C-alpha positions as CSV (number, residue, x, y, z in Angstrom):
1,M,108.8,-102.8,42.1
2,G,111.0,-101.3,39.4
3,K,110.0,-100.3,35.9
4,T,110.6,-102.1,32.6
5,I,112.9,-100.7,30.0
6,I,112.6,-102.0,26.4
7,V,115.8,-101.5,24.4
8,S,116.2,-102.0,20.6
9,N,118.3,-100.5,17.9
10,R,115.2,-98.6,16.5
11,L,112.4,-97.0,18.4
12,P,108.8,-98.0,17.4
13,V,108.6,-94.6,15.6
14,S,110.6,-93.2,12.7
15,L,111.9,-89.7,12.8
16,R,111.6,-88.0,9.4
17,H,112.8,-84.7,8.2
18,K,110.1,-82.8,6.4
19,N,109.8,-79.1,5.4
20,G,112.7,-78.2,7.8
21,K,111.1,-80.0,10.7
22,F,111.2,-83.4,12.3
23,E,108.0,-85.5,12.6
24,F,107.4,-89.0,14.0
25,K,105.7,-91.8,12.1
26,P,104.6,-94.9,14.2
27,S,105.9,-98.3,13.3
28,A,103.5,-101.0,12.3
29,G,105.9,-103.8,13.1
30,G,104.9,-106.8,15.2
31,L,107.4,-106.1,17.9
32,A,106.1,-102.6,18.4
33,T,102.5,-104.0,18.6
34,G,103.4,-106.7,21.2
35,L,105.6,-104.6,23.4
36,G,103.1,-101.7,23.4
37,S,101.4,-103.5,26.2
38,I,104.6,-103.1,28.3
39,Y,106.3,-99.8,27.5
40,K,103.1,-97.8,27.7
41,E,102.3,-98.8,31.2
42,G,103.3,-96.9,34.4
43,E,106.9,-95.6,34.4
44,N,108.1,-98.0,31.7
45,I,110.0,-96.7,28.7
46,W,111.4,-97.7,25.3
47,I,115.0,-96.6,24.5
48,G,116.4,-96.7,20.9
49,W,117.7,-94.8,17.9
50,P,114.9,-92.6,16.4
51,G,116.0,-93.4,12.8
52,N,117.7,-90.2,11.7
53,D,120.9,-88.2,12.2
54,V,120.2,-85.1,14.3
55,E,123.2,-82.8,14.9
56,D,121.6,-79.6,16.2
57,P,121.5,-79.5,20.0
58,E,118.2,-77.5,20.0
59,Q,116.5,-80.0,17.8
60,R,117.8,-82.9,19.9
61,A,116.3,-81.2,23.0
62,E,112.9,-80.8,21.2
63,I,113.0,-84.5,20.1
64,I,113.8,-85.7,23.7
65,I,110.7,-83.7,25.0
66,E,108.4,-85.0,22.3
67,L,109.6,-88.6,22.7
68,H,109.2,-88.4,26.5
69,D,105.5,-87.7,26.0
70,L,105.4,-90.9,23.9
71,K,107.2,-92.9,26.7
72,M,110.4,-93.2,24.7
73,A,114.0,-92.0,25.0
74,P,116.3,-91.5,22.1
75,V,119.9,-92.7,21.6
76,F,121.3,-90.2,19.0
77,L,123.8,-91.7,16.5
78,T,126.1,-89.8,14.2
79,S,126.2,-90.5,10.5
80,E,129.6,-92.2,11.1
81,D,127.9,-94.4,13.8
82,I,125.2,-95.4,11.4
83,E,127.6,-96.2,8.6
84,Q,130.1,-98.2,10.7
85,F,127.9,-99.7,13.4
86,Y,124.6,-100.3,11.7
87,E,125.5,-100.6,8.0
88,G,128.9,-101.8,8.8
89,F,129.3,-104.3,11.6
90,S,125.7,-105.1,12.2
91,N,124.7,-105.7,8.6
92,E,128.0,-106.6,6.9
93,T,129.5,-108.8,9.6
94,L,126.8,-110.2,12.0
95,W,123.9,-110.4,9.5
96,P,125.7,-112.6,6.9
97,A,127.5,-114.6,9.6
98,F,124.2,-115.4,11.4
99,H,122.4,-116.2,8.2
100,Y,125.2,-118.5,7.1
101,F,126.4,-116.3,4.2
102,T,130.0,-116.6,5.3
103,Q,131.3,-115.4,1.9
104,N,129.7,-112.0,2.6
105,I,131.3,-111.4,6.0
106,N,133.3,-108.2,6.3
107,Y,136.1,-108.4,9.0
108,D,136.6,-104.7,9.5
109,E,138.3,-103.7,12.8
110,D,137.0,-100.1,12.5
111,H,133.5,-101.4,12.2
112,W,134.0,-103.5,15.4
113,D,135.3,-100.5,17.3
114,A,132.2,-98.6,16.2
115,Y,130.0,-101.5,17.3
116,V,131.5,-101.4,20.8
117,R,131.2,-97.6,20.9
118,V,127.5,-97.6,20.0
119,N,126.7,-100.3,22.4
120,E,128.4,-98.2,25.1
121,K,126.2,-95.2,24.0
122,F,123.1,-97.3,24.5
123,C,124.5,-98.4,27.9
124,D,125.0,-94.8,29.0
125,A,121.5,-93.8,27.8
126,I,119.9,-96.7,29.8
127,L,121.9,-95.8,32.9
128,K,120.4,-92.3,32.9
129,K,117.0,-93.9,33.2
130,A,117.6,-97.2,35.0
131,N,117.4,-98.0,38.7
132,P,119.0,-101.1,40.3
133,D,115.7,-103.0,40.6
134,D,114.5,-102.3,37.0
135,T,113.9,-104.9,34.3
136,I,115.8,-104.3,31.1
137,W,114.8,-106.2,27.9
138,V,117.4,-105.8,25.1
139,H,116.5,-106.8,21.5
140,D,118.5,-108.2,18.6
141,Y,121.8,-108.5,17.0
142,Q,122.8,-104.8,16.9
143,L,123.1,-104.8,20.8
144,L,124.9,-108.1,21.6
145,L,127.4,-106.5,23.9
146,L,124.9,-104.4,25.8
147,P,123.7,-107.0,28.4
148,Q,127.2,-107.5,29.9
149,M,127.9,-103.7,29.8
150,L,124.7,-103.2,31.8
151,R,125.5,-106.1,34.2
152,E,128.8,-104.5,35.1
153,K,127.1,-101.2,36.0
154,L,123.9,-102.7,37.5
155,P,124.9,-106.1,38.9
156,N,121.5,-106.8,40.5
157,A,119.3,-105.6,37.7
158,T,117.0,-108.1,35.8
159,I,118.3,-108.2,32.2
160,A,116.8,-110.1,29.3
161,F,117.9,-110.5,25.7
162,F,116.1,-111.7,22.7
163,Q,117.6,-112.4,19.3
164,H,115.2,-112.0,16.3
165,I,117.5,-113.5,13.7
166,P,119.1,-117.0,13.6
167,F,122.0,-117.9,15.7
168,P,124.6,-119.9,13.7
169,S,126.4,-123.1,14.5
170,Y,129.7,-123.2,16.3
171,E,131.5,-123.7,13.0
172,V,130.3,-120.3,11.8
173,I,130.5,-118.2,15.0
174,R,134.1,-119.4,15.5
175,M,135.0,-117.6,12.3
176,L,134.5,-114.2,13.9
177,P,137.6,-112.7,15.6
178,W,135.3,-111.1,18.2
179,R,133.3,-114.3,19.0
180,R,134.3,-114.4,22.7
181,Q,133.3,-110.8,23.3
182,I,130.0,-111.3,21.6
183,L,129.1,-114.4,23.6
184,S,130.3,-112.8,26.8
185,G,128.1,-109.7,26.0
186,M,125.0,-111.9,25.6
187,C,125.8,-113.8,28.8
188,G,125.3,-110.6,30.8
189,A,121.5,-111.4,30.5
190,D,119.6,-113.5,33.0
191,L,117.4,-114.9,30.2
192,I,118.4,-115.3,26.6
193,G,115.7,-116.0,24.1
194,F,115.7,-117.3,20.5
195,H,112.9,-118.2,18.0
196,T,113.8,-121.9,17.7
197,Y,115.3,-124.7,19.6
198,D,118.1,-125.0,17.0
199,D,119.2,-121.5,17.6
200,M,119.2,-122.1,21.3
201,R,121.2,-125.3,20.8
202,H,123.8,-123.6,18.6
203,F,124.3,-120.8,21.2
204,L,124.8,-123.2,24.1
205,S,127.3,-125.2,22.0
206,A,129.2,-122.0,21.2
207,V,129.2,-120.8,24.8
208,G,130.5,-124.3,26.0
209,R,133.2,-124.6,23.4
210,I,134.4,-121.0,23.2
211,M,133.9,-119.8,26.7
212,G,134.1,-123.1,28.6
213,L,130.8,-122.5,30.4
214,S,128.8,-125.7,31.1
215,N,125.1,-126.0,30.8
216,E,122.3,-128.3,31.8
217,S,118.7,-128.3,30.7
218,G,119.1,-124.8,29.2
219,Y,120.8,-123.3,32.2
220,I,124.4,-121.9,31.9
221,Q,126.6,-121.9,35.0
222,A,128.2,-118.5,34.8
223,E,130.8,-117.3,37.3
224,N,128.3,-116.0,39.8
225,R,124.9,-116.4,38.1
226,L,122.6,-118.9,36.6
227,I,121.6,-117.9,33.0
228,N,118.6,-119.5,31.3
229,V,118.5,-120.0,27.5
230,D,115.3,-120.9,25.8
231,S,113.2,-120.8,22.6
232,F,110.2,-118.5,22.3
233,P,108.7,-118.5,18.8
234,M,107.4,-115.0,18.1
235,G,103.8,-114.6,17.1
236,I,101.7,-111.9,15.3
237,D,98.7,-109.8,16.3
238,Y,96.3,-112.5,15.0
239,E,93.1,-110.5,15.5
240,K,94.5,-107.5,13.7
241,F,95.0,-109.5,10.5
242,A,91.9,-111.5,10.8
243,Q,89.7,-108.4,11.4
244,S,91.5,-106.5,8.6
245,A,90.7,-109.4,6.1
246,K,87.0,-109.0,7.1
247,S,86.9,-105.3,6.8
248,R,85.0,-103.6,3.9
249,K,88.0,-101.5,3.0
250,T,90.2,-104.5,2.5
251,K,87.5,-106.4,0.5
252,N,87.0,-103.4,-1.8
253,I,90.8,-103.2,-2.5
254,A,90.9,-106.9,-3.1
255,K,87.9,-106.7,-5.4
256,K,89.6,-103.9,-7.4
257,F,92.8,-105.9,-7.8
258,L,91.0,-109.1,-8.8
259,G,89.0,-107.2,-11.4
260,V,92.3,-106.5,-13.2
261,L,93.7,-110.0,-12.8
262,D,90.6,-111.9,-14.1
263,D,90.0,-115.4,-12.9
264,Q,93.6,-116.4,-12.1
265,K,95.2,-118.4,-9.3
266,L,97.5,-116.1,-7.4
267,L,100.9,-116.8,-5.8
268,L,102.0,-114.2,-3.3
269,S,105.7,-113.4,-2.5
270,I,106.5,-110.6,0.0
271,D,110.0,-109.8,1.2
272,R,112.4,-107.1,2.1
273,L,115.3,-107.0,-0.4
274,D,117.9,-109.2,1.1
275,Y,120.1,-112.1,-0.1
276,S,118.8,-114.3,2.8
277,K,115.3,-114.3,1.4
278,G,116.0,-116.5,-1.6
279,I,114.1,-114.3,-4.1
280,P,116.1,-115.2,-7.2
281,Q,115.8,-118.9,-6.3
282,R,112.0,-118.5,-5.9
283,I,111.6,-116.8,-9.3
284,K,113.7,-119.6,-10.9
285,A,111.4,-122.2,-9.4
286,F,108.3,-120.4,-10.7
287,D,110.0,-120.2,-14.1
288,R,110.6,-124.0,-14.0
289,F,106.9,-124.5,-13.0
290,L,105.8,-122.5,-16.0
291,S,108.2,-124.3,-18.3
292,E,107.0,-127.8,-17.2
293,N,103.3,-126.9,-16.9
294,P,102.2,-125.0,-20.1
295,D,98.6,-125.8,-19.2
296,Y,98.8,-123.2,-16.4
297,H,99.9,-120.4,-18.7
298,G,97.3,-117.6,-18.4
299,K,95.8,-119.3,-15.3
300,V,98.5,-118.6,-12.7
301,S,100.4,-115.4,-11.8
302,M,102.6,-114.2,-9.0
303,I,102.3,-111.0,-7.1
304,M,105.9,-110.2,-6.0
305,V,106.4,-107.4,-3.5
306,V,110.1,-106.5,-2.8
307,V,110.5,-103.8,-0.1
308,P,113.6,-101.6,-0.8
309,S,116.5,-102.1,1.6
310,R,120.1,-100.8,1.7
311,A,119.8,-99.6,-1.8
312,K,123.3,-98.0,-1.8
313,V,125.1,-101.2,-0.8
314,K,126.7,-102.9,-3.9
315,S,125.7,-106.5,-3.0
316,Y,122.1,-105.3,-2.6
317,K,122.2,-103.3,-5.9
318,D,123.5,-106.4,-7.6
319,L,120.7,-108.5,-6.1
320,K,118.1,-105.9,-7.3
321,E,119.5,-106.1,-10.8
322,E,119.4,-109.9,-10.7
323,I,115.8,-109.9,-9.7
324,D,114.9,-107.2,-12.3
325,T,116.6,-109.3,-15.0
326,L,114.9,-112.6,-14.0
327,V,111.4,-111.0,-13.8
328,G,112.0,-109.2,-17.1
329,R,113.1,-112.4,-18.8
330,I,110.2,-114.6,-17.5
331,N,107.6,-111.9,-18.4
332,S,109.1,-111.5,-21.9
333,D,109.1,-115.3,-22.4
334,Y,105.6,-116.0,-21.3
335,S,103.5,-112.9,-21.3
336,T,100.5,-112.5,-23.6
337,L,98.2,-109.5,-24.3
338,N,96.0,-110.4,-21.4
339,W,98.4,-112.3,-19.0
340,V,101.6,-111.4,-17.2
341,P,103.2,-114.2,-15.1
342,I,104.8,-111.9,-12.5
343,H,103.4,-108.6,-11.2
344,Y,106.5,-107.1,-9.7
345,F,106.5,-104.2,-7.2
346,Y,109.7,-102.8,-5.8
347,R,108.1,-100.7,-3.0
348,S,106.3,-101.0,0.2
349,F,102.5,-101.0,0.5
350,P,100.0,-99.7,3.1
351,F,98.7,-102.2,5.6
352,E,95.2,-102.4,4.0
353,E,96.7,-103.2,0.6
354,L,99.0,-105.9,2.1
355,S,96.0,-107.3,3.8
356,A,94.1,-107.4,0.5
357,F,97.1,-109.3,-1.1
358,Y,97.0,-111.9,1.7
359,S,93.2,-112.4,1.6
360,M,92.9,-112.7,-2.2
361,S,96.0,-114.9,-2.9
362,D,95.6,-118.6,-3.3
363,I,99.2,-119.5,-2.4
364,A,101.8,-117.8,-0.3
365,L,105.4,-118.7,-1.4
366,V,107.6,-118.0,1.6
367,T,111.0,-119.6,0.8
368,P,113.8,-117.8,2.5
369,L,117.3,-119.4,2.4
370,R,117.6,-118.7,6.2
371,D,115.2,-116.7,8.4
372,G,114.9,-116.4,12.2
373,M,111.1,-116.6,12.2
374,N,109.4,-114.9,9.2
375,L,106.0,-113.5,10.1
376,V,104.7,-113.1,6.5
377,C,103.6,-116.7,6.5
378,K,101.7,-116.3,9.8
379,E,100.1,-113.1,8.5
380,F,99.0,-114.9,5.4
381,V,97.4,-117.7,7.4
382,A,95.7,-115.3,9.8
383,S,94.2,-113.5,6.8
384,K,92.5,-116.6,5.3
385,I,89.1,-116.1,7.0
386,D,87.5,-118.5,4.5
387,K,90.3,-121.0,5.3
388,K,90.9,-121.5,1.6
389,G,94.6,-121.2,0.5
390,T,97.9,-123.0,0.7
391,L,101.2,-122.0,2.3
392,I,104.5,-123.1,0.8
393,L,107.1,-122.6,3.5
394,S,110.9,-122.9,3.6
395,E,112.3,-125.5,6.1
396,M,115.0,-122.8,6.8
397,A,112.5,-120.4,8.3
398,G,111.9,-120.5,12.1
399,A,108.1,-120.6,11.5
400,S,108.4,-124.0,9.9
401,K,108.8,-125.6,13.3
402,E,105.3,-124.4,14.2
403,L,103.5,-124.5,10.9
404,Q,103.9,-128.2,10.1
405,D,100.7,-128.2,8.0
406,A,102.3,-126.0,5.3
407,I,104.0,-127.6,2.3
408,L,107.5,-127.5,3.6
409,V,110.3,-127.2,1.0
410,N,114.1,-126.8,0.8
411,P,114.5,-123.4,-0.9
412,N,117.6,-124.6,-2.7
413,D,115.7,-127.5,-4.3
414,N,114.5,-125.9,-7.6
415,K,112.4,-129.0,-8.6
416,G,111.0,-129.4,-5.1
417,V,109.7,-125.8,-5.0
418,S,108.3,-126.1,-8.5
419,D,106.5,-129.4,-7.6
420,A,105.2,-127.7,-4.4
421,I,103.5,-125.0,-6.5
422,K,101.8,-127.7,-8.6
423,L,100.7,-129.6,-5.4
424,A,99.3,-126.4,-3.9
425,L,97.4,-125.6,-7.1
426,T,95.8,-129.1,-7.2
427,M,95.1,-129.5,-3.5
428,D,91.4,-130.1,-2.9
429,E,89.5,-127.5,-0.9
430,K,88.8,-129.8,2.1
431,E,92.5,-130.4,2.7
432,Q,93.3,-126.7,2.2
433,K,90.7,-125.8,4.9
434,N,92.0,-128.5,7.3
435,R,95.6,-127.3,7.0
436,I,94.8,-123.6,7.3
437,A,92.5,-124.3,10.3
438,S,95.2,-126.2,12.1
439,M,97.8,-123.5,11.5
440,Q,95.3,-120.8,12.5
441,D,94.7,-122.6,15.8
442,T,98.5,-122.6,16.5
443,I,99.2,-118.9,15.7
444,Q,96.0,-117.7,17.4
445,R,96.9,-119.5,20.6
446,Y,100.5,-118.3,20.6
447,D,100.1,-114.7,19.3
448,I,102.5,-111.7,19.9
449,F,100.8,-110.9,23.2
450,Q,101.2,-114.5,24.5
451,W,104.8,-114.4,23.4
452,V,105.5,-111.3,25.5
453,K,103.6,-112.8,28.5
454,V,105.4,-116.2,28.3
455,F,108.8,-114.5,27.9
456,M,108.3,-112.1,30.9
457,G,106.9,-115.0,33.0
458,R,110.0,-117.0,32.3
459,L,112.2,-114.1,33.2
460,D,110.4,-113.8,36.6
461,Y,110.9,-117.6,37.1
462,V,114.6,-117.3,36.3
463,K,115.1,-114.5,38.8
464,K,113.3,-116.5,41.5
465,R,115.5,-119.5,40.8
466,Q,118.6,-117.3,41.0
467,Q,117.4,-116.0,44.4
468,D,116.7,-119.5,45.6
469,L,120.3,-120.5,44.8
470,Q,121.8,-117.2,45.8
471,S,124.3,-117.6,48.6
472,K,126.1,-115.0,50.6
473,E,129.8,-114.2,50.7
474,V,131.6,-115.2,53.9
475,D,132.5,-111.8,55.3
476,A,133.8,-110.7,58.7
477,E,130.4,-110.8,60.3
478,V,129.7,-114.4,59.1
479,M,133.2,-115.5,60.3
480,N,132.5,-114.1,63.7
481,E,129.1,-115.8,63.8
482,L,130.7,-119.1,62.9
483,H,133.5,-118.7,65.4
484,N,131.0,-118.0,68.3
485,Y,128.7,-120.9,67.5
486,F,131.7,-123.3,67.0
487,Q,133.2,-122.2,70.4
488,E,129.8,-122.7,72.1
489,A,129.2,-126.1,70.5
490,K,129.6,-129.3,72.6
491,K,129.6,-131.7,69.7
492,P,130.6,-130.1,66.4
493,I,131.3,-131.9,63.1
494,L,133.1,-130.5,60.0
495,F,132.9,-132.0,56.5
496,L,135.9,-130.7,54.5
497,D,136.5,-131.4,50.8
498,Y,140.2,-131.6,49.9
499,D,141.2,-130.5,46.4
500,G,140.2,-126.9,45.7
501,T,139.0,-126.5,49.3
502,L,141.9,-127.2,51.7
503,V,144.6,-127.0,49.0
504,G,144.8,-125.3,45.6
505,F,144.9,-127.3,42.4
506,K,148.2,-128.5,41.0
507,S,149.0,-129.5,37.4
508,K,150.0,-132.9,38.8
509,P,147.4,-134.2,41.3
510,E,150.1,-136.0,43.4
511,D,151.7,-132.6,44.1
512,A,148.7,-131.4,46.0
513,Y,149.7,-133.1,49.3
514,P,149.0,-131.5,52.6
515,D,151.7,-129.0,53.8
516,E,152.7,-128.5,57.4
517,E,150.4,-125.6,57.9
518,L,147.4,-127.7,56.8
519,K,148.5,-130.6,59.1
520,K,148.7,-128.3,62.1
521,L,145.4,-126.7,61.2
522,V,143.6,-130.1,61.0
523,A,145.2,-131.2,64.3
524,K,143.9,-128.1,66.0
525,L,140.4,-128.7,64.6
526,T,140.3,-132.3,65.8
527,K,140.9,-131.2,69.4
528,K,137.5,-129.5,69.4
529,S,135.6,-131.2,66.6
530,Q,134.9,-134.4,64.6
531,V,136.6,-133.7,61.3
532,V,135.6,-135.6,58.2
533,I,137.9,-135.2,55.1
534,I,135.5,-136.0,52.2
535,S,137.2,-136.3,48.8
536,G,137.2,-137.8,45.3
537,R,140.8,-139.0,46.0
538,D,141.5,-142.7,46.1
539,K,141.7,-144.3,49.6
540,E,145.4,-145.1,49.4
541,T,146.4,-141.5,48.8
542,L,144.1,-140.1,51.5
543,G,145.1,-142.8,54.0
544,K,148.8,-142.0,53.4
545,W,148.4,-138.2,53.6
546,F,146.4,-138.1,56.8
547,K,148.1,-141.0,58.6
548,G,148.4,-140.2,62.3
549,Q,145.6,-137.5,62.2
550,K,142.5,-138.0,64.2
551,V,140.2,-137.6,61.3
552,D,137.5,-139.6,59.6
553,L,138.0,-140.1,55.8
554,I,135.6,-140.5,52.9
555,A,137.3,-141.5,49.7
556,E,136.3,-141.6,46.0
557,H,133.2,-139.5,46.5
558,G,131.7,-141.8,49.1
559,V,132.8,-145.3,48.0
560,W,135.1,-145.9,50.9
561,L,134.8,-144.9,54.6
562,K,137.4,-145.0,57.3
563,T,136.6,-143.8,60.8
564,N,139.1,-142.3,63.2
565,G,141.2,-145.0,64.8
566,A,140.0,-147.8,62.5
567,K,142.6,-149.9,60.8
568,D,140.8,-150.8,57.6
569,W,138.6,-149.0,55.0
570,E,135.0,-150.1,54.7
571,P,133.1,-150.0,51.4
572,Y,129.9,-148.0,51.6
573,A,128.3,-150.3,49.0
574,D,129.1,-153.2,46.7
575,V,129.8,-151.9,43.3
576,D,129.9,-153.7,39.9
577,D,132.9,-152.6,37.9
578,S,132.1,-154.5,34.7
579,W,131.4,-151.1,33.0
580,K,135.0,-149.9,33.2
581,P,136.5,-151.4,30.1
582,D,133.9,-149.8,27.8
583,I,134.3,-146.4,29.4
584,R,138.1,-146.6,29.7
585,S,138.4,-147.3,25.9
586,V,136.4,-144.1,25.2
587,M,138.5,-142.0,27.6
588,E,141.7,-143.4,26.1
589,Y,140.6,-142.3,22.7
590,Y,140.2,-138.7,24.0
591,V,143.5,-138.9,25.8
592,Q,145.2,-139.7,22.4
593,R,143.5,-136.7,20.8
594,T,144.3,-134.4,23.7
595,P,148.0,-133.8,24.6
596,G,148.3,-133.4,28.4
597,A,145.1,-135.3,29.3
598,F,145.3,-138.5,31.4
599,I,143.1,-141.0,33.1
600,E,143.0,-141.7,36.8
601,E,141.5,-145.0,37.8
602,K,139.9,-145.3,41.2
603,H,138.3,-148.4,42.7
604,H,134.8,-147.6,41.5
605,S,135.2,-144.7,39.1
606,L,137.3,-143.4,36.2
607,V,138.5,-139.8,36.0
608,W,139.6,-137.9,32.9
609,H,142.0,-135.0,33.9
610,Y,142.7,-132.1,31.5
611,R,144.3,-129.5,33.8
612,K,147.6,-129.7,31.8
613,V,145.9,-129.4,28.4
614,E,146.2,-126.3,26.3
615,S,143.6,-123.7,27.2
616,G,140.6,-124.0,24.9
617,L,141.4,-127.4,23.6
618,G,140.8,-128.9,27.0
619,D,137.3,-127.3,27.2
620,L,136.5,-128.4,23.7
621,R,137.5,-132.1,24.3
622,M,135.9,-132.1,27.7
623,R,132.5,-131.0,26.1
624,E,132.9,-133.7,23.4
625,L,133.8,-136.4,26.0
626,F,131.0,-135.2,28.4
627,S,128.4,-135.7,25.6
628,H,129.9,-139.1,24.7
629,L,129.9,-140.3,28.3
630,K,126.4,-139.0,29.1
631,Y,125.2,-141.1,26.2
632,M,127.0,-144.3,27.4
633,A,126.2,-143.7,31.0
634,R,122.5,-144.3,30.4
635,G,123.1,-147.9,29.4
636,H,125.2,-148.6,32.5
637,N,123.2,-146.6,35.1
638,L,126.2,-144.3,35.7
639,Q,126.6,-140.6,36.5
640,V,129.0,-138.2,34.8
641,L,130.4,-135.5,37.1
642,E,132.1,-132.4,35.9
643,G,134.7,-131.2,38.5
644,N,137.4,-128.6,38.4
645,M,139.3,-129.6,35.1
646,V,138.2,-133.2,35.5
647,L,135.4,-135.5,34.3
648,E,134.5,-138.4,36.6
649,I,132.1,-141.3,35.9
650,K,130.6,-143.4,38.6
651,R,127.4,-144.9,40.0
652,P,124.8,-142.2,40.8
653,D,123.7,-143.8,44.1
654,I,127.2,-143.4,45.6
655,N,128.0,-139.8,46.4
656,K,129.5,-137.6,49.1
657,G,126.1,-136.7,50.5
658,R,125.1,-140.3,51.3
659,A,128.4,-141.0,52.9
660,A,128.2,-137.9,55.0
661,T,124.7,-138.9,56.1
662,S,126.0,-142.3,57.2
663,F,128.6,-140.5,59.5
664,M,125.9,-138.5,61.1
665,K,123.5,-141.3,61.6
666,G,122.6,-141.9,65.3
667,N,124.5,-138.8,66.4
668,E,123.2,-135.4,67.6
669,Y,125.6,-132.6,66.5
670,D,125.1,-129.1,67.7
671,F,127.3,-127.5,65.0
672,T,127.6,-128.8,61.4
673,L,129.8,-127.2,58.7
674,A,130.4,-128.5,55.2
675,I,132.9,-126.9,52.8
676,G,133.5,-127.9,49.1
677,D,134.4,-126.4,45.8
678,D,132.6,-128.2,42.9
679,W,129.4,-129.9,41.8
680,T,130.3,-133.2,43.6
681,D,130.1,-131.3,46.9
682,E,126.5,-130.2,46.2
683,D,125.3,-133.6,47.4
684,T,127.1,-133.0,50.7
685,F,125.4,-129.5,51.0
686,Q,122.0,-131.0,50.3
687,A,122.5,-133.8,52.8
688,M,123.3,-131.4,55.7
689,P,120.6,-131.2,58.4
690,K,118.6,-128.1,59.0
691,G,120.5,-125.3,60.7
692,S,123.9,-126.4,59.2
693,Y,126.4,-124.1,57.6
694,S,127.5,-124.9,54.1
695,I,130.1,-123.0,52.1
696,R,131.1,-123.3,48.4
697,V,134.6,-122.3,47.4
698,G,134.4,-119.9,44.4
699,Y,131.4,-118.1,43.1
700,S,129.5,-120.7,41.1
701,Y,125.9,-121.2,41.8
702,T,125.3,-123.5,44.7
703,K,122.9,-125.0,47.2
704,A,125.3,-123.9,49.9
705,N,124.4,-121.1,52.3
706,Y,127.6,-119.2,51.6
707,N,130.4,-118.6,49.1
708,I,134.1,-118.1,49.9
709,K,136.8,-116.9,47.6
710,S,139.6,-119.5,47.7
711,P,141.4,-122.3,49.6
712,K,143.5,-119.6,51.2
713,E,140.3,-118.0,52.6
714,V,139.1,-121.4,53.8
715,R,142.2,-121.9,55.9
716,Y,141.8,-118.4,57.3
717,L,138.2,-119.2,58.3
718,L,139.2,-122.6,59.9
719,N,141.9,-120.9,61.8
720,K,139.4,-118.3,62.9
721,L,137.1,-121.1,64.3
722,T,139.9,-122.3,66.6
């Protein structure tokens, strides 16, 4: 069994230059804590940037040796890389786009080039350590291209990706000129994880509409792989915070702080300096609360910690100035000799002091404008060992999906947040305890270690499912095997799909008629075998095209059957067509909006064709129509089938598999072969008896035993049989 390689932009240590030497400082972040249980085991390793620019080759060599002992490997970045890749594309393009601050997006081609270059550096660093059977878990938005780069070099590796920030809606992601490359990069993974269902849904929508990849139940059908997309809300090290809150050291710090603050109710605000955190909006809401509730003057104060971030970037400098101005104005308006409304700290604090802030505060005000998860709210809840306290939480934070017992607010609603502060201050102790206890139960059960365990368990499941569906390519050895068994067979039967299998697709369906080569091939096959042409085509077309051939025909995916020598077609089942007018009107609406699309009406189904539609628009309209028809299908007991550039709607109990089964009923065949090219043929493959051969044309995932490249290869194989 291979090793596990964790990959993130930053290593779980920081490299610092001190007194002419480099030294390492461990990270106290939640991710480092959770993944410590993985990368420290066996031959596992963590790969990432150590957090400083190191030019000297000798120093680099020393750092590599020291990190090796810590089970880490560095990716060295130049100062230009850091400026263009990290500060540039990652934080000036992706960060604002993914947090819905579209006005802040920087569309810089040089930054994009640097992003590609650095992702390639990470890929090269991983390839030096990775084996084909290793598991590689890539983290976050700085490395979106990496999964596909790794897939191209290690096609059989197990690759996972987790995004720790939000994923925006299609309307935002489509604004990026590099949207397709980004989505393609992520789709190199076997499992793609997000914090929330909404992020997962946005990603699937973008992949469907931009890349044209369909999905069902969170599984994307890529060209030759099944990709699972799911939500995994990240937890914290619950016991670490609960135990710290109980410790004597934390209690002493809290006692010291409280001695200065007298008997006040405390609001707590902790954030990194960033426009996505909604810090100015939070201060303004507190200002409104003080303005509307003068009785609370001198009785309530806010501890506001802002951790410095990107201090040299102008927009962050401006944000810092705005916060300074707002805090200064409120404190000058309301302060007295023995009371200051906001205790403002622009710096980071040691863990024990943060723990003291959590345990001594009555209310946590966590109101980001947009946040992937936000662990501050979970850390606050875990620290309330007496279960007294109230959490005010933004609806825009991923954590709000789990912590439903918080007071949930819209961070843009100034009055709503102000009212929430009043509600929190007046909430009785019993309700506080019930709410905190409920939230503690949630985050204790699904902590950071459980998050890692669930994610890795899901990755194992996805790989097993891929293996179950994995089929083999029809190579020379398989062709010879098929030829030999076919020649030895006394009673063989072949089920052959038509469009996309025996003939290639045409822009006009009527142009895909059988050529002379195909007619001769079918005639040769029928001398030795029972041949069943099984198609979605209407019975009139099939009957005309194969007139005079000694073949059995199944038309319209199994609605009509015609045995060799029979004059008339027989219906496989009586079908009610009363649903057609409703469905046709919807399809016609999409034809009007989609130049080149048209409707084909069969006896018991309707087909929406978009092969002649402009690339991109066809996929977009197909996705819209597919969703619309799926909704309507439930009311009529119908099935929507996605074929090759077509959507077909029909009854679910009529399919190619059932029709094929009826042909085989009462007969004993000693050689059975089925060949098809799309999802309508999966029913045929599934219906084949044990020991049959089944082949899917193209490299989509399939229940068939084998894959084959194209209709041309299919004809070569069938000629080989004879």
